[in-house]
N, C-alpha and C positions, 0 to 999 in steps of 0.2 A: 475383768474383763475390759470394762471400761476406762481403768488407767492403762492398761497395753495399749490401747488405739493409736496413742501417739508417741508410743515407741515403734511400732509396728510402720506407722504411717513413713514417720521418721528415714527410719530403716529402707523404706521401699524407695521413698523418696533420692536416698543420696545413688541407692543401689543404680536408679533410672539416671539420676546425672553423670556418674563415674563412666557408663557406656556410653554415655553420649558423647561425652569429652571423648574417650577414645575413641570412639568412631571418627569424628572432627579429626582428632589430629591422626588416626589412621591412614584417613581421605588424603588429609592433605600432603603427608608423607609420601604417597601412593603416586598422589597427581605431581610433585615435584621430581622425583627419582623419575618417571615415564618426562617430564619435561627437560630435565637436564640429560637425560639419556637421547633425545630425540636433540637435541641440539645439536650435541658431542658425535651423534654422528653427520649431521649436516655440517659441523666445523671443519667432519676430516675429511668428508665429500670433497667439501671445497678445497682443502689444503692438504692433501696425504703426507707430505712431509712434518706435520704436524704431531703428526699420531699420538706418541708420545708423552709431551705439555698437557693436551687435551685430556686423552686420559686419564693424565694423575690430578688433574681438576675434576674431572667429571667424578671419579671413584670418591674426594674429599667433599667435595660437595653433596652427591647420594650419601655421606657418613653423618655429615651434619643436618641432612633432611631427616634423614633415619632416626636418629636420636630425638628428634620430637616427640615424638610416637615410642619411644623407648622412655623417656619421661612420662609423657603424657599415662602409659600402663604401669609404670610406677607409685604415680599420682591417683590412680584411678583404684589399684588394692591396696595403697598404704590407707584411705580411709575406715577398708571394711575391717 
């Protein structure tokens, strides 16, 4: 029983670490996407003629921000 304690502790700590990393990355991605969306709407409100260009850049920026969360998800589940 005593010899299983370090293995169990390592498993619990790695699970908490992976969950924390995934949570931070998810929160960062969510904040980034919200910020990009808000600024895109603000830019279109100031200049409605730039709708197509702003929308394209906003979608690319949101995809890059979301990729951070996907990398963290892959990293969190690759350790288990």
